[in-house]
C-alpha positions as MATLAB code, in Angstrom:
seq = 'FTSVGTASQDGILRGDHQTELKQYNVRSNLDISITKDFEVGVDLSFREKNTETPQNGQGGDLGYVATTSPLRPAYIDGDYRYPAEGWSQLNPAARILSPGYRKYTADVTSGTFRFKYDMPFAKGLSLEGFASVVKTLNHDKSFNYTFFYYEKNSAGEIVKKPSRSIED';
ca = [
       0.000    0.000    0.000;
       0.946    3.643   -0.323;
      -0.331    6.553    1.727;
       0.182   10.291    1.614;
      -0.767   12.650    4.411;
      -0.542   16.191    5.643;
      -1.266   17.981    8.894;
      -1.174   21.594    9.991;
      -1.796   23.451   13.214;
      -1.652   27.041   14.408;
      -0.741   28.419   17.825;
      -3.130   28.315   20.769;
      -2.438   31.723   22.304;
      -4.654   34.703   21.481;
      -2.917   36.958   18.960;
      -0.278   34.355   18.036;
       0.040   34.606   14.271;
       3.582   33.186   14.167;
       3.208   29.659   15.503;
       2.578   27.192   12.735;
       3.201   23.519   12.216;
       3.040   21.885    8.797;
       3.803   18.230    8.291;
       3.843   16.044    5.190;
       4.373   12.306    5.024;
       4.569    9.512    2.480;
       4.623    5.822    3.318;
       4.822    2.739    1.143;
       4.867   -0.938    2.084;
       5.596   -3.475   -0.620;
       5.587   -7.270   -0.202;
       6.733   -9.451   -3.113;
       6.730  -13.228   -3.496;
       9.733  -13.939   -5.720;
       9.125  -17.683   -5.692;
       6.832  -19.895   -3.618;
       9.685  -20.234   -1.106;
      11.184  -16.734   -1.154;
       9.505  -13.450   -0.118;
      10.891   -9.936    0.228;
       9.403   -6.781    1.656;
      10.252   -3.115    1.596;
       8.729   -0.480    3.887;
       9.703    3.118    3.142;
       8.564    6.330    4.787;
       9.399   10.003    4.632;
       8.155   12.800    6.918;
       8.884   16.504    6.685;
       7.919   18.674    9.644;
       8.147   22.473    9.443;
       7.634   24.421   12.658;
       7.676   28.175   13.093;
       7.296   29.771   16.525;
       7.918   33.096   18.169;
      11.446   33.510   19.504;
      12.898   31.388   22.293;
      12.306   27.951   20.999;
       9.926   25.252   20.035;
       7.097   24.961   22.523;
       8.623   27.858   24.446;
       5.385   29.771   24.823;
       3.706   26.900   26.608;
       6.677   26.699   28.944;
       6.272   30.388   29.695;
       2.545   29.895   30.296;
       3.386   27.145   32.786;
       5.792   29.397   34.706;
       3.720   32.595   34.524;
       2.112   33.561   37.805;
      -1.698   33.544   37.709;
      -1.492   36.522   40.108;
       0.120   38.741   37.445;
      -2.080   40.189   34.679;
      -1.425   38.993   31.147;
      -2.719   42.293   29.735;
      -2.995   45.802   31.148;
      -6.655   46.378   32.105;
      -7.614   43.341   29.997;
      -6.780   45.187   26.757;
      -5.142   42.713   24.340;
      -3.129   45.523   22.728;
      -1.100   45.927   25.929;
       0.554   42.720   27.169;
       1.941   43.122   30.688;
       5.420   42.193   31.888;
       4.378   38.925   33.462;
       6.755   37.196   35.829;
      10.381   38.133   35.105;
       9.481   39.345   31.595;
       8.282   35.885   30.585;
       4.751   36.832   29.513;
       4.113   34.842   26.312;
       1.474   37.389   25.288;
       4.291   39.957   24.933;
       6.721   37.556   23.248;
       4.356   36.638   20.423;
       4.266   40.280   19.317;
       8.037   40.321   18.814;
       9.521   40.119   15.299;
      11.809   37.367   16.621;
      11.208   33.796   15.460;
      12.428   30.231   15.391;
      12.102   28.105   12.262;
      12.734   24.398   12.638;
      12.632   21.719    9.955;
      12.973   17.995   10.546;
      13.144   15.448    7.713;
      12.906   11.819    8.755;
      13.441    9.010    6.248;
      13.210    5.367    7.223;
      13.308    2.059    5.454;
      13.020   -1.571    6.428;
      14.069   -4.377    4.115;
      13.149   -7.965    4.981;
      13.211  -11.431    3.494;
      11.896  -14.885    4.269;
      13.152  -18.093    2.719;
      11.244  -21.318    3.384;
      13.799  -24.088    2.940;
      12.202  -26.722    0.709;
      14.710  -29.412    1.750;
      13.806  -29.023    5.482;
      10.046  -28.800    5.931;
       9.063  -26.163    8.552;
      12.515  -24.553    8.581;
      12.879  -21.004    7.288;
      15.442  -18.243    7.294;
      14.270  -14.704    7.952;
      16.098  -11.417    8.231;
      15.660   -7.708    8.064;
      17.633   -4.482    8.011;
      16.350   -1.088    9.046;
      17.691    2.414    8.510;
      16.500    5.765    9.879;
      18.004    9.079    8.786;
      17.035   12.402   10.347;
      18.058   15.839    9.095;
      17.334   18.900   11.230;
      17.643   22.580   10.418;
      17.114   25.234   13.067;
      17.167   29.004   12.530;
      16.489   31.525   15.301;
      16.254   35.280   15.379;
      15.884   36.684   18.897;
      14.797   40.259   19.242;
      14.027   42.563   22.144;
      10.255   42.549   22.588;
       8.033   45.045   24.374;
       5.588   44.849   27.224;
       3.470   47.481   28.927;
       2.967   48.707   32.454;
       1.291   51.593   34.200;
       3.433   54.392   35.547;
       2.742   56.239   38.803;
       0.281   58.565   37.007;
      -1.717   55.531   35.780;
      -0.658   55.979   32.150;
       0.205   52.922   30.058;
       3.862   53.018   29.001;
       5.806   50.786   26.622;
       8.901   49.072   28.075;
      11.589   47.036   26.278;
      12.369   43.566   27.535;
      15.843   42.655   28.612;
      18.209   42.352   25.715;
      19.858   39.088   24.719;
      23.024   40.223   26.515;
      21.234   40.819   29.883;
];
């Protein structure tokens, strides 16, 4: 048999227009009877997975959600245009507005080759074997950029603040 598939998924955070997963796969299994006593099989598969996320790594936003204090506001006065600092500048709502990104591609190719030989001179005796190979290629590109969050100053005005830089 042969099958072809695709899958895609966007981010789960409000306002996250960067997170995207696209995956493509092809699989083929082939069994051949060469003679009545000798069979071979070949199983081949290929999968390409393309992931793009905001800066700081694959799945990073969910990690920041897990470490963000529920006692700190995600947005100033609930306005989605103004993400707050969060705990230690780890608010994922602020990070997803950054121009920074991470692009990650993984290509996985695998193959299994097998045979079975029923020995006609020894009834019930057979020789079987297989070999399997998996090859993975990864490419990772990141661009980290200072992002901005908002807070209220002493006069109650909303002010824009830069996050720590990469060097901090």
